GULUM-16293 format. One record per atom (N, C-alpha, C): z, x, y. Coordinates in steps of 0.05 Angstrom, whole numbers, padded with zeros to 5 digits, always signed. Example, Ala and Ser with C-alpha at 12.3 -4.5 7.8 and 13.67 -1.06 7.14 Angstrom:
+00156+00264-00114+00156+00246-00090+00156+00264-00066+00142+00257-00045+00143+00273-00021+00157+00258+00001
//
This chain:
+00089-00090-00536+00084-00094-00508+00055-00088-00501+00043-00107-00488+00015-00103-00479+00015-00103-00449+00002-00083-00437+00000-00080-00408-00026-00091-00398-00025-00107-00377-00049-00117-00363-00051-00102-00337-00073-00087-00334-00079-00072-00309-00098-00089-00292-00089-00098-00269-00106-00113-00251-00116-00094-00229-00142-00091-00227-00154-00072-00209-00173-00086-00189-00163-00092-00165-00181-00103-00144-00199-00080-00133-00224-00086-00129-00243-00065-00121-00260-00075-00097-00262-00059-00077-00281-00065-00055-00293-00039-00044-00318-00036-00048-00333-00012-00038-00320+00014-00046-00318+00018-00072-00307+00043-00083-00326+00056-00103-00351+00056-00096-00371+00067-00115-00366+00096-00122-00354+00111-00104-00349+00139-00109-00326+00146-00127-00308+00126-00131-00283+00131-00146-00278+00112-00170-00292+00089-00170-00283+00069-00189-00286+00077-00218-00307+00092-00225-00310+00100-00253-00289+00121-00260-00283+00140-00242-00263+00160-00249-00236+00148-00252-00228+00129-00234-00201+00117-00237-00200+00100-00263-00222+00087-00270-00223+00072-00294-00219+00090-00318-00232+00113-00319-00229+00132-00341-00200+00141-00343-00187+00145-00320-00159+00154-00320-00141+00132-00331-00146+00107-00324-00131+00085-00334-00134+00082-00364-00158+00083-00373-00164+00080-00402-00150+00102-00418-00147+00126-00406-00135+00149-00420-00105+00146-00424-00092+00128-00410-00063+00125-00413-00057+00114-00440-00039+00127-00456-00034+00120-00484-00015+00096-00487-00022+00073-00476-00007+00049-00481-00027+00026-00488-00018+00006-00503-00036-00016-00508-00040-00032-00482-00066-00037-00476-00071-00049-00450-00098-00063-00450-00101-00080-00429-00126-00091-00421-00130-00084-00392-00155-00081-00384-00160-00075-00356-00178-00098-00345-00168-00110-00323-00183-00132-00310-00192-00122-00283-00218-00118-00279-00229-00108-00254-00241-00132-00239-00233-00134-00214-00243-00156-00197-00257-00143-00173-00283-00145-00173-00298-00135-00150-00299-00156-00128-00291-00148-00104-00288-00167-00082-00312-00167-00064-00336-00170-00075-00360-00172-00059-00369-00145-00048-00367-00124-00063-00375-00097-00054-00405-00096-00047-00411-00079-00028-00439-00076-00018-00449-00048-00020-00434-00030-00032-00441-00001-00032-00451+00009-00059-00457-00009-00078-00465-00001-00104-00444-00004-00125-00419-00010-00117-00398-00013-00137-00404-00035-00157-00415-00057-00148-00421-00079-00167-00441-00071-00188-00460-00054-00181-00480-00045-00200-00467-00028-00221-00448-00011-00213-00433+00005-00232-00418-00012-00252-00404-00032-00241-00387-00049-00257-00403-00069-00275-00425-00078-00265-00441-00099-00278-00449-00090-00307-00453-00064-00310-00463-00055-00336-00442-00040-00352-00417-00043-00345-00396-00032-00361-00394-00046-00388-00391-00031-00409-00387-00044-00435-00366-00027-00450-00341-00033-00443-00319-00018-00454-00299-00037-00467-00287-00029-00489-00267-00047-00502-00243-00052-00484-00234-00076-00484-00210-00084-00469-00213-00081-00439-00238-00080-00430-00243-00080-00401-00260-00104-00393-00249-00120-00375-00264-00144-00366-00270-00141-00336-00293-00150-00329-00302-00148-00301-00308-00176-00290-00296-00181-00267-00301-00207-00253-00313-00200-00226-00337-00211-00221-00350-00206-00195-00347-00230-00177-00332-00227-00156-00329-00249-00137-00355-00253-00121-00361-00277-00114-00385-00283-00099-00385-00271-00071-00362-00271-00058-00360-00261-00031-00333-00247-00027-00331-00231-00007-00306-00217-00001-00284-00236+00008-00262-00235-00005-00239-00252+00003-00214-00237+00010-00214-00211+00005-00190-00195+00011-00176-00187-00014-00158-00166-00012-00144-00156-00035-00127-00177-00049-00113-00193-00033-00097-00214-00045-00112-00233-00062-00136-00241-00052-00152-00260-00067-00162-00248-00093-00169-00222-00092-00179-00208-00116-00156-00205-00136-00133-00198-00127-00110-00196-00145-00103-00223-00158-00104-00243-00141-00098-00270-00152-00117-00278-00174-00143-00272-00170-00163-00277-00191-00156-00262-00216-00148-00236-00213-00141-00220-00236-00117-00230-00250-00097-00238-00236-00072-00248-00248-00078-00273-00265-00097-00289-00257-00103-00313-00272-00116-00307-00299-00124-00282-00303-00138-00275-00328-00121-00258-00347-00096-00250-00339-00081-00232-00355-00071-00245-00381-00069-00229-00402-00057-00238-00427-00035-00220-00436-00028-00200-00421-00007-00181-00429+00021-00190-00422+00040-00174-00431+00068-00180-00426+00078-00169-00399+00065-00147-00391+00072-00134-00365+00047-00129-00350+00048-00132-00323+00025-00129-00306+00030-00105-00287+00009-00090-00281+00010-00070-00261-00014-00072-00243-00011-00069-00217-00033-00069-00198-00043-00041-00194-00069-00037-00196-00080-00010-00194-00103-00010-00174-00101+00005-00152-00123+00007-00133-00146+00023-00146-00170+00020-00135-00194+00033-00147-00201+00059-00134-00183+00070-00117-00187+00097-00106-00171+00116-00123-00167+00140-00113-00153+00161-00129-00126+00168-00116-00115+00150-00100-00089+00156-00087-00066+00156-00106-00068+00140-00127-00046+00137-00146-00054+00147-00174-00035+00156-00190-00040+00170-00215-00032+00152-00239-00052+00141-00253-00045+00124-00276-00029+00138-00298-00029+00165-00299-00013+00178-00320+00017+00173-00317+00025+00161-00294+00053+00154-00289+00060+00127-00300+00042+00112-00312+00048+00086-00323+00073+00086-00341+00074+00105-00360+00098+00104-00378+00124+00106-00364+00126+00122-00343+00150+00125-00327+00156+00099-00312+00135+00086-00302+00139+00061-00288+00148+00038-00307+00138+00039-00331+00144+00018-00350+00172+00021-00363+00182+00045-00363+00207+00051-00378+00230+00032-00371+00237+00028-00346+00260+00010-00340+00255-00019-00349+00230-00028-00349+00225-00055-00359+00227-00056-00389+00216-00036-00403+00218-00036-00432+00246-00033-00442+00263-00020-00426+00291-00016-00433+00308-00041-00428+00295-00062-00416+00309-00087-00410+00327-00086-00386+00324-00065-00369+00342-00062-00346+00334-00079-00323+00307-00083-00319+00297-00097-00296+00273-00114-00304+00265-00131-00285+00241-00148-00288+00216-00136-00275+00220-00118-00256+00198-00107-00241+00205-00079-00232+00184-00063-00228+00187-00035-00219+00167-00030-00196+00177-00018-00174+00160-00010-00153+00159+00021-00153+00134+00032-00151+00131+00061-00149+00134+00069-00120+00155+00084-00113+00159+00091-00085+00146+00118-00079+00130+00118-00058+00116+00142-00050+00133+00161-00033+00157+00152-00026+00174+00168-00008+00195+00184-00022+00194+00184-00049+00214+00199-00064+00201+00218-00084+00174+00219-00085+00160+00236-00103+00141+00255-00089+00124+00268-00104+00105+00287-00093+00084+00272-00077+00080+00280-00052+00063+00265-00034+00045+00284-00018+00020+00278-00016+00002+00292+00002+00010+00284+00031+00012+00303+00049+00017+00298+00077-00004+00279+00087+00004+00256+00098-00015+00236+00106-00009+00225+00134-00019+00202+00140-00020+00192+00167+00008+00184+00177+00016+00195+00200+00043+00191+00211+00048+00161+00216+00029+00148+00230+00035+00121+00239+00034+00101+00215+00020+00108+00194+00021+00092+00170+00049+00095+00157+00059+00120+00157+00086+00125+00146+00107+00109+00162+00106+00111+00188+00126+00098+00205+00124+00068+00202+00099+00057+00201+00095+00029+00198+00107+00019+00172+00102+00033+00151+00112+00025+00125+00143+00026+00124+00154+00047+00136+00184+00048+00137+00195+00025+00152+00182+00018+00175+00192-00004+00191+00190-00030+00175+00167-00035+00162+00164-00060+00147+00183-00062+00124+00188-00039+00111+00208-00039+00089+00236-00046+00100+00242-00035+00124+00268-00041+00136+00270-00071+00142+00250-00083+00153+00250-00112+00159+00254-00127+00133+00240-00120+00112+00242-00134+00086+00271-00132+00076+00283-00108+00079+00311-00105+00069+00330-00122+00085+00326-00124+00111+00344-00141+00127+00341-00170+00120+00316-00179+00118+00310-00207+00113+00318-00216+00085+00315-00198+00065+00319-00206+00037+00344-00192+00025+00359-00178+00041+00384-00166+00032+00379-00148+00007+00361-00129+00010+00354-00111-00012+00352-00082-00001+00344-00063-00017+00343-00035-00009+00317-00022-00017+00295-00036-00016+00269-00024-00023+00261-00003-00002+00248+00018-00012+00239+00039+00007+00209+00038+00013+00194+00022-00003+00165+00023-00001+00153-00003-00010+00154-00024+00007+00144-00050-00002+00113-00051-00003+00100-00032+00011+00071-00032+00012+00058-00015-00010+00074-00005-00028+00063+00011-00050+00044-00006-00067+00023+00007-00077+00004-00007-00095+00017-00012-00122+00033+00007-00131+00044+00006-00158+00067-00014-00160+00060-00039-00164+00080-00060-00170+00076-00068-00199+00097-00065-00214+00096-00071-00243+00116-00093-00248+00108-00113-00263+00127-00135-00268+00121-00150-00294+00141-00162-00305+00137-00178-00329+00119-00201-00321+00100-00208-00338+00081-00229-00331+00095-00255-00327+00117-00260-00341+00130-00286-00338+00144-00289-00311+00147-00266-00296+00158-00268-00269+00140-00285-00250+00114-00287-00257+00096-00303-00241+00094-00332-00249+00108-00340-00270+00107-00368-00279+00116-00386-00257+00099-00405-00249+00107-00424-00229+00104-00415-00200+00097-00389-00196+00094-00379-00169+00065-00381-00161+00060-00393-00138+00033-00395-00128+00030-00376-00105+00012-00356-00108+00007-00336-00087-00015-00347-00069-00012-00343-00043-00029-00355-00023-00045-00335-00006-00033-00312-00001-00045-00293+00018-00070-00281+00006-00091-00278+00022-00117-00268+00013-00120-00238+00018-00108-00228+00039-00113-00200+00046-00089-00183+00041-00081-00166+00060-00059-00148+00055-00032-00162+00057-00032-00187+00063-00007-00203+00061+00003-00206+00033-00014-00198+00013-00006-00201-00015+00020-00185-00021+00022-00161-00011+00045-00144-00018+00071-00156-00009+00074-00164+00016+00100-00177+00024+00104-00203+00010+00082-00218+00005+00086-00244-00008+00097-00241-00036+00086-00224-00053+00095-00222-00080+00124-00210-00080+00129-00191-00061+00156-00180-00060+00176-00202-00052+00170-00218-00032+00187-00240-00024+00193-00259-00046+00172-00266-00061+00175-00287-00082+00190-00276-00106+00186-00251-00112+00202-00239-00134+00231-00237-00127+00237-00229-00102+00265-00228-00093+00278-00255-00091+00264-00275-00081+00275-00302-00078+00280-00314-00106+00264-00306-00125+00268-00316-00153+00292-00303-00167+00301-00281-00155+00324-00266-00167+00315-00245-00187+00290-00237-00187+00280-00217-00206+00294-00190-00199+00302-00176-00220+00314-00149-00217+00291-00129-00213+00293-00113-00191+00273-00094-00184+00285-00066-00183+00271-00047-00196+00278-00018-00193+00256-00003-00179+00263+00019-00168+00243+00037-00156+00241+00063-00172+00217+00073-00176+00213+00098-00190+00195+00116-00173+00203+00141-00169+00186+00159-00152+00159+00164-00165+00138+00164-00148+00111+00169-00158+00098+00190-00140+00077+00202-00151+00061+00220-00134+00041+00203-00119+00033+00213-00095+00015+00198-00078-00002+00217-00062-00028+00214-00065-00047+00231-00050-00064+00212-00032-00051+00204-00010-00064+00185+00008-00089+00197+00021-00109+00180+00024-00133+00189+00038-00133+00181+00067-00150+00192+00083-00152+00184+00111-00177+00166+00114-00182+00158+00139-00204+00139+00144-00231+00151+00137-00234+00177+00141-00260+00190+00134-00265+00189+00104-00244+00186+00088-00246+00185+00059-00247+00157+00048-00246+00137+00066-00250+00110+00058-00225+00092+00060-00204+00101+00072-00180+00084+00075-00187+00060+00091-00176+00036+00082-00185+00011+00094-00164-00003+00111-00138+00001+00105-00117-00013+00119-00116-00004+00148-00112-00023+00167-00110-00017+00196-00084-00027+00207-00078-00020+00233-00053-00027+00245-00050-00057+00246-00072-00072+00249-00070-00101+00250-00059-00112+00224-00064-00099+00202-00054-00108+00176-00023-00106+00175-00012-00088+00191+00017-00086+00193+00029-00111+00205+00015-00123+00225+00024-00148+00237+00023-00171+00217+00002-00170+00200-00001-00190+00179+00023-00189+00160+00030-00164+00152+00053-00160+00134+00079-00170+00146+00083-00163+00172+00107-00172+00186+00109-00202+00187+00087-00215+00194+00086-00244+00195+00092-00256+00168+00081-00244+00146+00085-00255+00119+00114-00253+00111+00127-00230+00117+00155-00227+00110+00172-00249+00123+00167-00255+00148+00182-00276+00162+00175-00303+00150+00149-00308+00147+00140-00334+00137+00153-00341+00110+00152-00322+00091+00161-00328+00064+00191-00327+00061+00205-00317+00082+00234-00318+00081+00244-00345+00091+00231-00356+00111+00242-00380+00124+00226-00405+00121+00200-00403+00116+00183-00426+00118+00168-00433+00093+00172-00419+00071+00156-00424+00047+00175-00432+00024
//
């Protein structure tokens, strides 16, 4: 089994090298595909001169959003299983083996790391409530029981994406891929993960408007796509 780590990056000069070192340290066969989404804070200069085995860097000409960066990364994967990894330090790559276990055991096709059942830094209340609400909407619309659809840690067999065309460019990526995996009939498990969420002063980017994007995407991909 080869793991493909897709890492979208936007203005993470302070953390990108540390998170990359943590990913590389995970003892599984893997490739790392880093997609810089038009960073302006020096991140591109850090990435431009990386020369590490099994690490590829793609520099987008302009900012297109997380979904666009992930889509570029997915087009480059060669592994059997894919995981999405943010370039900050909110998520812990040492948990990859635990996330991969249900897939390797043949029990499911995808695993979501849920932040609401593991060790979690106390974080923003309205982010918490918004995520719970959006997860509830997803469960009602798609008849499932996910607790955290907005988690970064989405792990899935690469073949799950065969024939699926992703369209959303920004934070609509998370509901879109969830909707399309569920509509395809992919088996999904949740695994508790640790989460040390940052606040806006530490560089958090998602805003309340992005919650409306997620809500619209859940409805759109349930009924109109």
